C-alpha positions as CSV (number, residue, x, y, z in Angstrom):
1,M,0.0,0.0,-0.1
2,Y,1.5,3.4,-0.7
3,G,-1.5,5.9,-0.7
4,P,-5.1,6.4,0.4
5,K,-8.0,5.4,-1.7
6,P,-9.2,8.3,-3.8
7,E,-12.5,9.8,-2.9
8,W,-14.0,9.0,-6.2
9,M,-13.5,5.2,-5.7
10,D,-16.8,4.6,-3.7
11,G,-18.0,1.4,-5.4
12,K,-21.0,3.5,-6.8
13,R,-21.8,6.1,-9.3
14,R,-18.6,8.2,-9.0
15,E,-16.3,5.2,-9.5
16,M,-18.3,4.2,-12.6
17,D,-18.0,7.8,-13.9
18,M,-14.2,7.8,-13.1
19,A,-13.6,4.5,-14.9
20,E,-15.6,5.7,-18.0
21,T,-13.4,8.9,-18.0
22,I,-10.3,6.8,-18.0
23,R,-11.6,4.7,-21.0
24,R,-12.6,7.8,-23.0
25,V,-9.2,9.2,-22.6
26,V,-7.4,6.2,-23.5
27,K,-9.6,5.3,-26.4
28,E,-9.7,8.8,-28.1
29,T,-6.1,8.5,-29.3
30,T,-4.5,5.7,-31.1
31,A,-1.2,4.1,-30.2
32,E,0.2,5.4,-33.4
33,K,-0.8,8.9,-32.9
34,K,0.6,8.9,-29.5
35,R,4.0,7.6,-30.6
36,I,4.2,10.5,-33.2
37,A,2.9,13.2,-30.7
38,M,5.7,12.1,-28.0
39,K,8.1,12.9,-30.7
40,Q,6.7,16.2,-31.8
41,R,5.4,17.9,-28.7
42,P,7.4,20.4,-26.8
43,Q,8.8,19.4,-23.2
44,K,6.4,21.7,-21.6
45,Q,3.5,20.2,-23.2
46,R,4.5,16.7,-22.4
47,Q,4.7,17.7,-18.8
48,S,0.9,18.2,-18.9
49,N,0.1,14.6,-19.7
50,G,-2.9,13.2,-17.8
51,S,-4.6,16.5,-17.1
52,T,-8.0,15.2,-18.0
53,I,-7.7,12.4,-15.3
54,D,-6.2,14.5,-12.8
55,A,-9.2,16.9,-13.2
56,A,-11.6,14.2,-12.9
57,A,-9.9,13.0,-9.7
58,K,-9.8,16.6,-8.3
59,G,-10.0,16.8,-4.6
60,S,-8.4,13.3,-4.1
61,T,-5.0,13.1,-2.3
62,Y,-4.1,10.1,-4.3
63,P,-2.4,10.3,-7.6
64,A,-4.3,9.2,-10.6
65,P,-3.2,5.8,-12.0
66,D,-1.0,7.1,-14.7
67,T,1.3,9.0,-12.3
68,L,2.3,5.8,-10.7
69,L,5.3,5.6,-13.2
70,P,7.8,8.2,-14.2
71,S,6.5,10.7,-16.8
72,P,8.0,10.7,-20.2
73,V,9.9,13.8,-19.3
74,Q,11.6,12.0,-16.6
75,T,12.0,8.7,-18.5
76,D,14.9,7.7,-20.6
77,R,12.8,6.2,-23.5
78,S,15.6,3.6,-24.0
79,D,14.9,2.3,-20.4
80,C,11.9,-0.2,-21.6
81,S,11.3,-1.0,-17.9
82,A,9.8,2.6,-17.3
83,V,6.7,2.9,-19.2
84,P,5.7,6.3,-20.5
85,E,2.5,7.7,-18.7
86,E,-0.1,7.4,-21.3
87,F,1.2,3.9,-22.5
88,A,1.0,2.8,-19.0
89,T,-2.6,4.0,-18.7
90,E,-3.3,2.5,-22.0
91,L,-2.0,-0.9,-20.7
92,L,-4.0,-0.7,-17.5
93,M,-7.1,-0.1,-19.5
94,H,-6.2,-3.0,-22.0
95,Y,-6.0,-5.2,-18.9
96,L,-9.3,-4.3,-17.6
97,D,-11.0,-4.4,-20.9
98,H,-9.3,-7.3,-22.7
99,V,-7.0,-9.5,-20.5
100,F,-9.1,-9.9,-17.4
101,P,-12.2,-10.8,-19.2
102,L,-10.3,-13.3,-21.3
103,Q,-8.8,-14.9,-18.3
104,F,-12.1,-15.0,-16.2
105,P,-15.0,-14.9,-18.6
106,F,-17.6,-15.9,-16.2
107,Y,-16.6,-13.3,-13.5
108,T,-19.4,-10.7,-14.1
109,P,-20.4,-9.4,-10.5
110,S,-23.6,-7.5,-10.5
111,V,-23.8,-3.7,-10.1
112,V,-25.4,-4.3,-6.5
113,A,-22.3,-6.4,-5.9
114,G,-20.0,-3.5,-6.8
115,G,-19.2,-4.8,-10.3
116,R,-15.2,-5.1,-10.9
117,G,-14.6,-1.7,-9.2
118,W,-12.6,-3.5,-6.7
119,L,-10.1,-4.7,-9.2
120,L,-9.5,-1.0,-10.2
121,S,-9.1,0.0,-6.6
122,I,-6.5,-2.7,-5.6
123,L,-4.6,-2.3,-9.1
124,T,-4.1,1.5,-8.2
125,T,-3.3,1.2,-4.6
126,T,-0.9,-1.8,-4.8
127,K,2.3,-1.0,-6.7
128,P,3.7,-4.5,-7.3
129,L,0.3,-5.6,-8.5
130,Y,0.0,-2.7,-10.9
131,H,3.3,-3.4,-12.3
132,V,2.5,-7.0,-12.9
133,A,-0.8,-6.1,-14.6
134,I,0.6,-3.8,-17.0
135,S,3.3,-6.1,-17.8
136,L,0.8,-8.9,-18.5
137,A,-1.1,-6.3,-20.7
138,A,1.9,-5.4,-22.8
139,Y,2.6,-9.1,-23.5
140,H,-1.1,-9.7,-24.5
141,R,-1.1,-6.5,-26.5
142,R,2.0,-7.2,-28.5
143,Y,0.6,-10.8,-29.2
144,M,-2.8,-9.6,-30.4
145,L,-1.1,-6.9,-32.7
146,R,1.1,-9.3,-34.2
147,C,-1.8,-11.7,-34.9
148,D,-3.6,-8.7,-36.5
149,G,-0.5,-7.8,-38.6
150,V,-0.2,-4.2,-37.4
151,S,2.4,-4.7,-34.7
152,K,5.1,-2.5,-36.4
153,G,5.1,1.1,-34.4
154,H,2.6,-0.3,-32.1
155,G,3.7,-3.0,-29.8
156,Q,7.0,-3.5,-27.8
157,D,9.9,-5.5,-28.7
158,L,10.5,-8.7,-26.7
159,E,13.6,-7.2,-24.9
160,C,11.4,-4.2,-23.6
161,L,8.8,-6.8,-22.4
162,E,11.4,-8.7,-20.6
163,R,12.5,-5.5,-18.9
164,Q,9.1,-4.6,-17.6
165,Y,8.5,-8.2,-16.4
166,A,12.1,-7.8,-14.5
167,R,10.6,-4.7,-13.0
168,A,7.3,-6.3,-12.0
169,L,9.3,-9.0,-10.2
170,S,11.6,-6.2,-8.6
171,E,8.7,-4.4,-7.2
172,L,7.2,-7.5,-5.5
173,R,10.5,-8.6,-4.0
174,Q,11.1,-5.0,-2.8
175,Y,7.5,-5.3,-1.1
176,L,8.2,-8.6,0.3
177,A,11.5,-7.5,1.8
178,K,10.0,-4.6,3.3
179,L,7.4,-6.9,5.0
180,G,10.2,-9.3,6.2
181,G,12.2,-6.8,7.5
182,R,9.5,-5.6,10.3
183,N,9.1,-7.2,13.7
184,E,5.5,-7.0,13.7
185,A,3.1,-9.5,11.8
186,R,1.5,-8.7,8.4
187,T,-1.9,-7.3,8.1
188,Q,-4.8,-9.0,6.4
189,V,-4.5,-6.3,3.6
190,E,-1.0,-7.0,3.1
191,N,-1.7,-10.7,2.8
192,I,-4.2,-10.0,0.2
193,D,-1.8,-7.8,-1.7
194,V,0.8,-10.5,-1.8
195,L,-1.7,-13.2,-2.7
196,S,-3.1,-11.0,-5.6
197,C,0.4,-10.3,-7.0
198,L,1.3,-13.9,-7.0
199,V,-2.0,-14.9,-8.8
200,M,-1.3,-12.2,-11.4
201,L,2.1,-13.6,-11.7
202,I,0.8,-17.1,-12.5
203,S,-1.3,-15.5,-15.2
204,L,1.6,-13.9,-16.7
205,E,3.9,-17.0,-16.5
206,M,1.0,-19.1,-18.1
207,F,0.7,-16.5,-20.9
208,K,4.5,-16.7,-21.5
209,G,4.2,-20.6,-21.4
210,D,6.6,-20.9,-18.4
211,A,5.2,-23.8,-16.4
212,R,8.1,-24.0,-13.8
213,N,7.7,-20.6,-12.6
214,W,3.7,-20.5,-12.4
215,R,3.8,-23.5,-10.5
216,M,6.4,-22.2,-8.1
217,H,4.2,-18.9,-7.7
218,L,1.1,-21.1,-7.0
219,S,3.0,-23.2,-4.2
220,A,3.7,-19.7,-2.7
221,A,0.0,-18.5,-2.9
222,A,-1.3,-21.8,-1.6
223,V,0.8,-21.5,1.5
224,L,-0.7,-17.9,2.1
225,I,-4.2,-19.2,2.3
226,P,-3.9,-21.1,5.7
227,D,-2.2,-17.9,7.3
228,I,-5.1,-15.8,5.9
229,K,-7.7,-18.2,7.4
230,R,-6.1,-18.3,10.9
231,E,-8.8,-18.0,13.7
232,E,-7.3,-14.7,14.9
233,R,-7.7,-13.1,11.5
234,V,-11.6,-13.5,11.4
235,A,-12.1,-10.2,13.3
236,E,-9.6,-8.6,10.7
237,Y,-12.0,-9.7,7.7
238,A,-15.0,-7.7,9.0
239,R,-12.9,-4.6,9.0
240,L,-11.6,-5.1,5.5
241,S,-12.8,-2.6,2.9
242,S,-15.5,-4.1,0.4
243,A,-12.8,-3.8,-2.2
244,Y,-10.4,-6.1,-0.3
245,Q,-13.2,-8.4,0.8
246,S,-14.1,-8.8,-2.9
247,A,-10.4,-9.2,-3.7
248,L,-9.8,-12.0,-1.2
249,M,-12.8,-13.9,-2.2
250,F,-11.8,-13.8,-5.9
251,F,-8.1,-14.6,-5.7
252,A,-8.6,-17.2,-3.0
253,G,-11.0,-18.9,-5.5
254,V,-8.4,-18.5,-8.4
255,V,-5.9,-20.3,-6.2
256,G,-8.0,-23.1,-5.3
257,W,-8.9,-23.6,-9.1
258,Y,-5.3,-23.7,-9.9
259,D,-4.3,-25.8,-7.1
260,I,-6.7,-28.4,-7.7
261,L,-6.1,-28.8,-11.4
262,S,-2.2,-28.5,-11.1
263,C,-1.9,-31.0,-8.5
264,S,-4.4,-33.5,-10.3
265,T,-2.2,-33.2,-13.4
266,T,1.5,-33.4,-11.9
267,G,0.6,-35.8,-8.9
268,A,1.6,-33.2,-6.2
269,P,-1.0,-33.2,-3.3
270,P,-3.1,-30.0,-3.0
271,F,-2.3,-27.5,-0.5
272,S,-5.1,-25.4,0.3
273,A,-8.0,-25.9,-2.2
274,C,-10.4,-27.1,0.5
275,E,-10.2,-23.6,2.2
276,C,-10.1,-21.7,-0.9
277,I,-13.5,-22.8,-2.3
278,D,-15.5,-23.7,0.9
279,A,-18.4,-21.5,0.1
280,A,-19.7,-21.8,3.7
281,L,-16.6,-19.8,4.8
282,G,-17.6,-17.0,2.4
283,Y,-15.4,-17.7,-0.5
284,I,-16.4,-17.3,-4.1
285,Y,-18.1,-20.2,-6.1
286,L,-15.8,-21.4,-9.0
287,D,-18.5,-21.4,-11.5
288,K,-18.5,-17.4,-11.1
289,I,-15.0,-17.6,-12.0
290,M,-13.9,-20.4,-14.6
291,G,-17.5,-21.7,-15.2
292,C,-17.5,-24.9,-13.2
293,E,-19.5,-25.6,-10.0
294,N,-18.0,-26.2,-6.9
295,W,-19.2,-29.9,-6.3
296,A,-17.2,-31.2,-9.4
297,M,-13.9,-29.3,-8.5
298,L,-14.2,-30.6,-4.9
299,L,-14.5,-34.2,-6.1
300,I,-11.7,-33.7,-8.6
301,M,-9.7,-32.7,-5.6
302,E,-10.9,-35.7,-3.7
303,I,-9.5,-38.0,-6.6
304,A,-6.2,-36.1,-6.3
305,F,-6.1,-37.0,-2.7
306,L,-6.8,-40.6,-3.2
307,D,-4.2,-40.6,-6.1
308,D,-1.6,-39.3,-3.6
309,W,-2.9,-41.6,-1.0
310,K,-2.5,-44.8,-3.3
311,K,1.0,-43.5,-4.4
312,N,2.5,-43.2,-0.7
313,L,1.0,-46.6,0.2
314,Q,2.5,-48.2,-2.9
315,I,5.9,-46.9,-2.0
316,S,5.6,-48.3,1.5
317,A,4.3,-51.6,0.1
318,Q,1.1,-51.2,2.3
319,L,-1.6,-50.6,-0.4
320,S,-4.9,-52.4,0.1
321,M,-6.7,-52.7,-3.2
322,R,-9.9,-53.4,-1.2
323,E,-9.5,-50.1,0.6
324,L,-8.7,-48.3,-2.6
325,V,-11.9,-49.7,-4.5
326,T,-13.9,-48.7,-1.4
327,R,-12.8,-45.2,-1.3
328,A,-13.1,-44.8,-5.0
329,A,-16.7,-46.1,-5.0
330,Q,-17.6,-43.5,-2.4
331,I,-16.2,-40.8,-4.9
332,E,-17.8,-42.4,-7.9
333,R,-21.3,-42.6,-6.3
334,R,-21.3,-38.7,-5.5
335,L,-19.8,-38.1,-9.0
336,E,-22.6,-40.2,-10.8
337,D,-25.3,-38.2,-8.5
338,G,-23.8,-34.9,-9.5
339,I,-23.8,-35.8,-13.2
340,R,-27.4,-37.0,-12.8
341,D,-28.5,-33.8,-11.0
342,N,-26.7,-31.8,-13.8
343,S,-28.5,-33.6,-16.6
344,T,-31.9,-33.0,-14.9
345,T,-31.2,-29.4,-14.5
346,L,-30.0,-29.1,-18.1
347,S,-33.0,-30.7,-19.4
348,K,-35.5,-28.4,-17.3
349,L,-33.6,-25.2,-18.3
350,T,-33.5,-26.2,-22.1
351,N,-37.3,-26.8,-22.1
352,R,-38.2,-23.9,-20.2
353,S,-35.9,-21.7,-22.5
354,I,-37.3,-23.1,-25.5
355,S,-41.0,-22.5,-24.5
356,S,-40.2,-19.1,-23.5
357,T,-37.8,-18.4,-26.5
358,I,-35.2,-16.6,-24.4
359,L,-32.5,-19.2,-24.7
360,G,-29.9,-16.8,-25.9
361,T,-30.3,-14.1,-23.4
362,G,-28.2,-12.8,-20.5
363,V,-28.1,-14.8,-17.3
364,Q,-29.9,-17.9,-18.5
365,E,-27.5,-18.1,-21.2
366,Q,-24.6,-18.2,-18.9
367,T,-26.2,-20.6,-16.5
368,H,-26.8,-23.0,-19.3
369,L,-23.2,-22.8,-20.2
370,I,-22.0,-23.3,-16.6
371,L,-24.0,-26.5,-16.6
372,L,-22.6,-27.8,-19.7
373,I,-18.9,-27.0,-18.7
374,T,-19.5,-28.6,-15.3
375,R,-20.6,-31.6,-17.1
376,V,-17.4,-31.8,-19.0
377,F,-15.4,-31.6,-15.8
378,A,-17.4,-34.4,-14.1
379,C,-17.1,-36.6,-17.0
380,S,-13.4,-36.1,-17.2
381,A,-13.2,-36.4,-13.5
382,H,-14.6,-40.0,-14.0
383,V,-11.7,-40.7,-16.3
384,Y,-9.3,-39.7,-13.8
385,L,-10.8,-41.7,-11.1
386,D,-10.8,-44.7,-13.4
387,V,-7.0,-44.3,-14.1
388,V,-6.3,-43.9,-10.5
389,V,-8.1,-47.2,-9.6
390,S,-7.4,-49.3,-12.6
391,G,-4.4,-47.7,-14.3
392,A,-3.9,-45.9,-17.6
393,Y,-5.3,-48.5,-19.9
394,P,-7.5,-46.9,-22.5
395,E,-9.2,-50.2,-23.8
396,M,-10.6,-51.0,-20.2
397,P,-14.4,-50.7,-20.5
398,G,-14.7,-48.1,-17.8
399,I,-12.2,-45.7,-19.4
400,R,-13.8,-46.2,-22.7
401,E,-17.3,-45.3,-21.2
402,S,-15.8,-42.2,-19.4
403,V,-14.0,-41.0,-22.4
404,S,-17.0,-41.3,-24.7
405,R,-19.1,-39.3,-22.0
406,T,-16.5,-36.6,-22.1
407,I,-16.5,-36.4,-25.7
408,E,-20.3,-36.1,-25.8
409,A,-20.2,-33.3,-23.2
410,L,-17.6,-31.3,-25.3
411,R,-19.8,-31.8,-28.4
412,A,-22.8,-30.3,-26.3
413,L,-21.0,-27.0,-25.9
414,P,-22.5,-24.4,-28.2
415,E,-18.9,-22.6,-28.8
416,M,-15.2,-23.2,-28.0
417,A,-14.4,-19.6,-26.9
418,I,-14.1,-20.5,-23.4
419,S,-11.8,-23.5,-24.2
420,N,-9.1,-21.9,-21.8
421,S,-11.1,-23.0,-18.8
422,L,-11.5,-26.6,-20.1
423,T,-7.9,-27.4,-20.9
424,W,-7.5,-29.8,-18.0
425,A,-10.6,-31.8,-19.0
426,Y,-9.4,-31.9,-22.6
427,C,-6.0,-33.2,-21.5
428,I,-7.1,-35.9,-19.3
429,A,-9.8,-37.4,-21.5
430,G,-7.5,-37.0,-24.6
431,C,-4.5,-38.9,-23.3
432,M,-7.0,-41.8,-22.6
433,A,-8.6,-41.6,-26.2
434,I,-8.2,-44.7,-28.5
435,E,-7.2,-44.3,-32.3
436,E,-10.6,-43.6,-33.6
437,E,-11.1,-40.8,-31.2
438,Q,-7.9,-39.0,-31.8
439,T,-9.1,-37.1,-34.8
440,F,-11.9,-35.4,-32.5
441,F,-9.2,-34.2,-30.1
442,R,-7.0,-33.0,-32.7
443,G,-9.8,-31.0,-34.4
444,L,-10.9,-29.3,-31.1
445,A,-7.2,-28.1,-30.9
446,V,-7.5,-26.5,-34.2
447,S,-10.8,-25.0,-33.7
448,S,-9.9,-23.4,-30.4
449,D,-6.5,-21.9,-31.3
450,G,-7.8,-18.9,-33.5
451,D,-6.1,-15.6,-33.6
452,A,-6.7,-14.4,-30.2
453,P,-4.1,-15.3,-27.6
454,T,-5.6,-17.2,-24.5
455,F,-4.1,-18.5,-21.2
456,G,-4.1,-22.1,-21.8
457,N,-6.3,-23.3,-25.0
458,F,-6.5,-26.7,-26.3
459,S,-3.6,-26.2,-28.7
460,K,-1.2,-26.0,-25.7
461,A,-2.3,-29.3,-24.2
462,L,-2.3,-31.1,-27.5
463,P,1.5,-31.9,-27.4
464,I,1.0,-33.7,-24.1
465,I,-1.8,-35.7,-25.7
466,E,0.0,-36.5,-28.8
467,E,3.1,-37.6,-26.8
468,C,0.9,-39.9,-24.6
469,W,-0.5,-41.5,-27.9
470,R,3.1,-41.8,-29.2
471,L,4.6,-43.4,-26.1
472,R,1.5,-45.9,-25.9
473,R,2.3,-47.0,-29.5
474,E,6.0,-47.4,-28.8
475,E,5.3,-49.4,-25.5
476,K,2.8,-51.6,-27.4
477,R,0.6,-51.4,-24.4
478,H,2.9,-53.2,-22.1
479,Q,3.2,-50.2,-19.7
480,P,0.5,-48.0,-18.7
481,V,1.2,-44.4,-20.1
482,D,-0.8,-41.2,-18.8
483,W,-0.5,-37.6,-18.9
484,R,2.2,-37.5,-16.3
485,T,4.2,-40.0,-18.3
486,A,4.1,-37.6,-21.3
487,M,4.9,-34.7,-19.4
488,D,8.0,-36.5,-18.1
489,S,8.8,-37.3,-21.6
490,L,8.5,-33.7,-22.8
491,G,10.6,-32.4,-19.9
492,M,7.5,-30.8,-18.3
493,S,7.6,-32.8,-15.1
494,Y,6.9,-30.7,-12.0
495,V,9.1,-31.1,-8.9
496,D,7.7,-29.1,-6.1
497,K,10.7,-27.2,-5.0
498,W,10.9,-23.7,-3.8
499,A,14.5,-23.5,-4.0
500,G,15.7,-21.3,-7.0
501,N,12.7,-19.1,-7.0
502,A,13.2,-16.1,-4.9
503,L,9.8,-14.9,-4.6
504,S,8.4,-18.3,-3.6
505,A,11.2,-18.6,-1.0
506,M,10.8,-15.1,0.3
507,V,6.9,-15.8,0.8
508,G,7.7,-19.1,2.6
509,V,10.1,-17.2,5.0
510,L,7.5,-14.7,5.7
511,I,4.9,-17.6,6.8
512,W,7.2,-19.5,8.9
513,G,8.9,-16.4,10.3
514,D,5.3,-15.3,11.4
515,R,4.6,-18.8,12.9
516,L,7.8,-18.7,15.1
517,R,7.4,-15.0,16.1
518,R,3.9,-15.7,17.4
519,K,5.5,-18.6,19.5
520,Q,8.0,-16.0,20.9
521,Y,5.0,-14.2,22.5
522,S,2.9,-17.2,23.5
523,S,3.1,-19.8,26.4
524,G,3.9,-22.5,24.0
525,Q,0.9,-24.4,24.7
526,A,-1.7,-22.8,22.6
527,K,-3.0,-24.5,19.6
528,N,-1.8,-22.6,16.4
529,P,-3.9,-23.9,13.4
530,S,-1.6,-21.9,10.8
531,L,-1.6,-24.7,8.5
532,G,-5.4,-24.8,8.1
533,Q,-8.2,-27.0,9.1
534,A,-9.0,-28.6,5.6
535,K,-11.6,-31.4,6.0
536,H,-9.8,-33.8,3.5
537,K,-6.0,-34.1,3.7
538,P,-3.7,-36.4,2.2
539,N,-1.2,-38.3,4.4
540,R,1.4,-35.7,3.9
541,Q,1.6,-32.1,2.7
542,F,5.0,-30.6,2.8
543,T,6.5,-27.4,1.5
544,S,10.3,-27.0,1.9
545,V,12.1,-23.6,2.1
546,F,15.9,-23.5,1.5
547,V,17.2,-20.0,2.1
548,V,20.7,-19.4,1.1
549,E,22.1,-17.0,3.7
550,R,24.1,-14.9,1.2
551,T,21.0,-14.1,-0.7
552,Y,18.3,-14.0,2.2
553,S,20.3,-12.9,5.0
554,D,17.5,-10.3,6.0
555,F,15.0,-13.2,6.2
556,A,16.6,-15.5,9.1
557,I,13.4,-17.2,10.5
558,L,14.6,-19.6,13.2
559,G,14.8,-18.3,16.7
560,T,16.4,-19.8,19.6
561,S,13.4,-19.9,21.7
562,V,12.6,-23.4,23.2
563,I,8.8,-24.4,23.7
564,A,8.0,-26.2,26.8
565,A,7.7,-29.8,25.8
566,S,6.6,-33.3,26.8
567,P,8.8,-35.4,24.6
568,H,7.4,-38.6,26.1
569,F,4.8,-38.6,23.4
570,F,7.5,-38.8,20.7
571,K,9.3,-42.1,20.1
572,D,12.6,-42.4,18.2
573,P,12.7,-39.4,16.0
574,T,15.6,-40.2,13.8
575,A,17.5,-38.0,11.2
576,S,19.6,-39.1,8.4
577,I,20.7,-38.1,4.8
578,I,19.7,-39.6,1.7
579,V,23.0,-40.7,-0.2
580,T,21.8,-41.7,-3.8
581,G,19.3,-40.9,-6.3
582,D,17.7,-37.7,-7.5
583,N,17.1,-36.4,-3.9
584,Q,20.8,-36.8,-2.9
585,G,21.8,-34.9,0.2
586,A,18.1,-34.4,1.3
587,L,17.2,-34.7,5.1
588,H,15.3,-37.9,5.9
589,V,13.3,-38.0,9.2
590,C,11.2,-40.7,10.6
591,F,9.2,-40.4,13.9
592,K,6.3,-41.7,15.8
593,E,4.1,-39.8,18.3
594,A,1.1,-41.4,20.2
595,G,-1.7,-40.2,22.5
596,L,-3.1,-37.9,19.9
597,G,-6.6,-38.7,19.6
598,N,-8.4,-38.4,16.2
599,T,-7.3,-35.1,15.1
600,D,-4.9,-33.9,12.2
601,I,-1.4,-32.8,13.7
602,D,0.6,-29.9,12.3
603,Y,4.4,-30.5,12.3
604,L,7.4,-28.2,12.0
605,L,10.9,-29.3,11.2
606,T,13.9,-26.9,11.5
607,A,17.6,-27.4,10.8
608,D,20.7,-25.6,9.9
609,G,22.3,-26.7,6.7
610,T,25.6,-26.3,4.9
611,A,26.3,-28.0,1.6
612,V,29.5,-28.0,-0.7
613,F,29.2,-28.2,-4.3
614,G,32.1,-28.5,-6.9
615,C,33.0,-28.6,-10.5
616,F,34.5,-31.9,-12.0
617,N,36.4,-32.6,-15.2
618,R,35.9,-35.9,-17.0
619,G,37.7,-38.7,-15.0
620,N,36.3,-37.5,-11.7
621,K,39.3,-35.3,-11.0
622,H,38.9,-33.3,-7.9
623,P,38.2,-29.7,-8.5
624,P,40.5,-26.8,-7.5
625,A,39.6,-24.6,-4.6
626,T,38.3,-21.8,-7.0
627,N,35.7,-24.4,-8.3
628,K,34.1,-25.3,-5.1
629,E,31.2,-23.1,-3.2
630,T,29.8,-23.6,0.3
631,S,26.2,-22.7,0.7
632,S,24.5,-22.2,4.2
633,F,20.9,-22.3,4.4
634,K,18.1,-22.7,6.7
635,V,15.6,-25.3,6.3
636,A,12.0,-24.9,7.6
637,Q,9.6,-27.7,6.6
638,G,5.9,-27.9,7.8
639,G,2.9,-30.1,7.0
640,S,0.0,-31.9,8.3
641,F,-0.6,-35.7,9.1
642,E,-3.5,-37.7,9.7
643,T,-3.7,-39.7,12.9
644,K,-4.4,-43.3,12.9
645,N,-5.4,-45.1,16.0
646,G,-4.4,-42.0,18.0
647,A,-0.9,-41.9,16.6
648,V,1.3,-40.6,13.6
649,N,4.0,-42.8,12.6
650,V,5.7,-41.8,9.5
651,C,8.9,-41.0,7.5
652,F,9.3,-38.0,4.8
653,D,12.1,-36.6,3.0
654,G,13.1,-32.9,2.4
655,D,14.3,-31.4,-0.7
656,A,18.1,-31.8,-1.9
657,P,20.3,-28.9,-1.3
658,D,20.1,-26.3,-4.2
659,P,23.3,-24.9,-5.6
660,G,21.8,-21.6,-6.1
661,E,23.4,-19.7,-8.9
662,F,26.8,-21.6,-8.7
663,T,27.6,-22.8,-12.2
664,C,30.5,-24.8,-13.8
665,P,32.7,-24.0,-16.8
666,P,32.0,-25.7,-20.0
667,G,32.9,-29.3,-20.1
668,Q,32.7,-29.6,-16.3
669,E,30.1,-31.2,-14.2
670,R,28.5,-29.8,-11.0
671,R,28.3,-32.2,-8.2
672,L,27.2,-32.2,-4.5
673,M,30.3,-33.1,-2.4
674,S,29.2,-33.0,1.2
675,V,26.2,-31.8,3.3
676,T,25.7,-31.0,6.9
677,Y,22.6,-30.5,8.9
678,K,22.7,-29.3,12.5
679,D,20.2,-28.4,15.6
680,I,17.6,-30.6,13.9
681,K,14.4,-30.1,15.7
682,L,10.8,-31.6,15.3
683,E,7.8,-29.7,16.6
684,D,4.2,-30.8,17.2
685,D,2.8,-27.5,16.4
686,T,-0.8,-28.5,17.4
687,N,0.1,-29.5,21.0
688,G,3.3,-27.3,21.4
689,I,5.8,-30.1,21.8
690,E,9.3,-29.9,20.5
691,V,12.0,-32.5,20.6
692,S,15.4,-32.8,19.1
693,T,16.1,-35.9,16.7
694,S,18.7,-38.5,17.3
695,P,21.3,-37.6,16.3
696,S,20.5,-33.8,16.3
697,S,23.4,-33.2,13.7
698,V,24.2,-35.3,10.7
699,S,26.7,-35.1,7.8
700,E,27.6,-36.9,4.7
701,T,30.6,-36.7,2.4
702,F,30.0,-37.8,-1.3
703,I,33.4,-36.8,-2.7
704,S,36.3,-36.0,-0.8
705,S,38.4,-33.0,-1.2
């Protein structure tokens, strides 16, 4: 936050008039005329830019949106990261008029609900969000103009766009650094500011096609949700302005949407989807954002939990097929009930619409489309469930039927303009299509591509589907091949790491710093539900934060305070280091805690780590000292476990040490030489119990100096 809300931003008539004034000022002049005028007008005249908007906002102490960036007089035009005033305003309106509706075509709040005025309010009062929005608008505008063949003289070159993107990231880093450098906890408004920036960054990365970064931003956003939902923050919600209440409802819903679909695609367990889309807690219905009703999305989330549960038990050789089938049958029954109710409602709506000849009007048209989209998701969710239970074998009768129903639901859609919200369903069903159905899925990708850029249309999922088909032909059906297999083959697999992404790590540091800071001012015994109280949780939900001291020295999050403990509940908490495989050097912890009742338990694992990386020539020759680097880092790892018979008995692995920016010269290979963890502590955060592992320090040398 960096200024009070202007007086005209009242969510009513004055705000609507102001928005219309901004649109009129922007649209009266084309980009080409502005470019020429900027070169011809004298300096004095250039200094008067934005007078119309300033006049409209007269009496407000807050600067108009186009004064958030340096004016053309102050800006070196060769510095693309500093956008001229008028163009910045144009980009802001391009985002509001074109980009946002393209991302969220079903989000059309009524005038009574305040419309989208909250979006303009938060954009113009949150500096990092403003910069991310205009960066996203610039990318979209350039793409759109190129498609129209009029990009010359209108759009920005790619180098300028990348500089604007870098500035947007820099603004957010500075904002996070400011929050992290304070002793007091963040306010709810600041939490919402960070959440909105991360969601906007996800959209920007999706548009750019950078899967790795947008998933990292999603991890950071998902961790924020439980902190926002803490019990002590409930009173804060009532004091929020209407703009921030709307922003919280909207952006939490978007995070829930992304979280469910990303995790069901990649196999990572969802973090916060339950809390994001629980309508009973005041959060938005997803059909108001992306067109799919909550019940279908919640069932997809439950299938993702079932998938994760199965995977974990398979690893430990404890999977019971009977239990798997029983759990799947419960989900399937609810899924079929939902599809049946959906069909009944669709039939009634269609008959009523035909009799009154109003099928193509307003609210009724959107309601009809939402029902159709929900049906597509429900049918494709059935495909997902069948794959979890039976494996990725397209010829199996259950999968055949589910794919056929999904194709039927897709064909029932009146248009494909909303294909960006259906990409997940298209990908899941397409990967399980048999040969005679493949032409249909290829045709959908072609018809949905068009000229207009989108945030995930069918054509972006088609390579995964095609790779799945190709691998299946090569495997000759001896090995199951699903979308994850195809993504791995294409190098799109998702490793849920925060290391290497500064923004995600900084958000994680803020969260855990708050948790430990709260404990310093408490007796150590009070329950602290900061990880959330989701109704459906997998056996493990862990997020690791590796903070390299030389980069994040201002964000040390581990204190020396010791919480009053009753360690007799813990039995044999042990720590070791993984010595082989992709996770070499990671911390491995096993423990058992009894006497817990039937509640979920939140845990926090902390440690000080040091890792040494080196560069090696061929033949494993030891590197000279100049080709070695030591990284010190803090490890904070938290998660929630289900109890069974009043106890938690698990082992889990952390992430491997990250080399950061350390690179090797051409022809040499970077390797982990050694790693040490000290002061390893495990805390039952729910009951306020902390113990040291045995041993409390571990080290491993992989390559001798």
